[in-house]
Structures are given as C-alpha cells and as structure tokens.
N, C-alpha and C positions, 0 to 999 in steps of 0.2 A: 683334322681329327685323326688320331691314331686308333689302331684296333683296340688297344687297352682303354683308351678314352671312350670308345664306343661301348665296350663291355661295361664300363662304369656307369653309363647312362641307362643301362637296362634295369628295370625295377626288380624288386625281390621275387615277384611271381615268375620272372623269366630267368631265374638263376640257372636252371638247366641249360638254357640257350647260351648263356655266358660261358658255362663250363664246356659245352660242346664246341663253341667257337674257339676257345683256347686250345682244346684237344685237337681240333682239325688244323689249326694254324701250325701245330707242332707235328702233325701227321707226316710220317716218312714213307708212306705207301706210294705217294706221288712225288716226283721231283719238283723243284720250285716252280719252273715255268708252267707245267700243266696245273699244279695246285693253285698258284696265285692267279693264273689266267681263269681258272674255274671260279674262284672267289670274285674276281672282277666282273666276269661275264654275268654271273648270277646277281651281283649287286645292280648292274645296269639293267638286267631283265626286270627286276622289281621296281627300281627307280626311286627309292626313298632317298632324298638328298643326303642326309647325314651318313647313311650307310654307304652310298656311292662315294662320298668324300673320304670316308675311312679306308675303303678298299683301294681307292685311287692312290692315297698316300702310301699304303703298304705296297702296292704294286709298283710304284715308282722306284722303290729300292730293290725290287726283286725281278722285274720284267724289263726287257728291252722295250723301247718305245713301239717298235713294230709288233711285238707280241701283245702289248697292252691294247694297241689299236685293233688287232685281230680279235682279242677277247670282246672288245666293245662291238665289233662287227658281228661276232657270233650271237650276241644278245639281240642286235638289230635284225639280222636276217631271220633268226628263229622267232622273233616276235611276229614276223609276217608268216613264215612257213608253218609255225605251230597252229595258228588260227586257220589257215587255208587247209592244211592236211588233216587237222582234227575235224573240221567240218565235213570234208569228204568221207572220212572214216565214219562219222556219226550219221550221215545221210543214208537213207535206205535205197535211194535211187543210185545204182552203180554207174549210170551213164556219165555222171560228173567225173568219175575216176578215169574215164577214157578220153576226156578232153584235155589237151595240153594246158598246163597252168598259165602260161603266158605271163609269168612274173619274173622280173630280172633277179638273177641269183649269181652274178658274176663272181662275187667274193668267194663262193664255194670252190672255184677253180684255182684261185690264188689268194688265200686268206692273209698272207703276210706272216704266217707262223707255220710250223710243221703241221701237216694235214691231220695227223693223229691227235695233236693238241686241240685243234679246231673242232674235231669230232667230239672230243671229250667235253669241251665247253658247250657245244651244241646239245649234247646229251643232257647235261645238267640244266641248261636253260629250258629244254623241252620238258623236263620233269616239273620245273616250276610252272610252265605254261600248260601242263596237262595234256600233251599230245602223245598218245600211245603209238601212233604210226611212226612219228619221228623218233621216239625212244627206241623202238624196235630197229629202225633203220640205222641209227647211230651206234647202238650197242652191237649190232651185227658187224659193222665196219671196224669197230674197236677190237672186237674179239678176233676178227680175221687178221688183224695186225699185231696180235700178241698181247693186247692189254688184258690183264687178268680180271676175273670177276671181282676180286677185292679192290682193285683200282677203280673199276666202274662203280662199285658200291661207294667208294670214298667220294667220287664226284657227285653221286646222288645225295650222300650225306651233307656235303658242302651246300648243294642246292637247297636241301631241306632246311638247314640251319640259317643260311643267309635269307631265305624267304621268311622264315619265322621271325628272325631278328628284325628284318625290315618292317614287317607288319606290326610288331610290338612298338618299335620306334615311332612309326606313323600313328598308331593308336594313342600312344602317350602324348604326342603332340596335339592330337585332336582333343583328347581329354582335358588338357591344360588350356587349350586354345581359345 
C-alpha cells in the first residue's frame, strides 16, 4: 500500500490527518533519511499493519536498507526503554533510579544509521509512547548536535500524525469487523 492509498482509506472525519500526512511527507525541514526514518519508526512503534506496510513501501524507495533497519530498531528499543524509564519517572520511590537497568541496549552504540538520526527517531517514538524522561534525554542530545527546535518539532509532528492515523485505521477495521 502506498502513502496515497493509505490516505484514501482514511474516513472523512479524519480529513485533517490526511492533510497533515501529505504536508509532512512534503516537509523540507528534515532531509529524506531522517524524515522517512521517523515515519517508519513511528509506524512500527504503533504497529497497525496497514500503516506499517504503507510506510515500509515509502521507505523502501527513500532509505538504504541499513537505515530502515535502524528505524525499526529505534521503535523496538524505545518500546522497551519508554516503559522502563517512564515507570522510574512515575514511581515516587527514587531508589529504583539508582539500580542499574540491566537491560540490553547494544543497538544504541551502533544503530546502523547516523547517531543523530537514531536519536531523532527515538525522540518521535518516545513521544508516541509517552515517556517524558526519554523525550528530555533525546531532545538534549539532538540540540547538542545542532538539530534545531523546528526539526525536533517536525519529528514530533510526524509521531503525532502517524499515531493518530494508525489509531483511526485500527478503529475503522474494528468498526467494520
């Protein structure tokens, strides 16, 4: 399924999402690799099959296989980290923040794409997963490496729209189901 085909499946009540998806696909604030990696990581983070397929198809033409794999890895590792670090942040007992996580995170050291892209993809996935601690951590790294506030915002917008589109697609399948 192409991105245009995905947009056509959206019901009238989600017209704004379709328009936002189109606008973000044309967005020039991010270069293609960071932008399409963000789309792909976010689609994998939510996991709605039709949306994953649409962004896999788009990414195949715009990302090297290693970058696509790294975007998927960002969704995978942040799926774990966001739950763990969000829980530590929410718990009142600070003792848990002093204990080593003891979770394998080797992909962070060698993600298979430029580290700054991986940070951007991790930020967008962290927004979807609602982890404030991870959002702050990734945003700090991005800004240290010269990523602008507008570029960070673009990644957050992509995450928001992919999340909403995924939920509408899933809800429509359930409604017809």
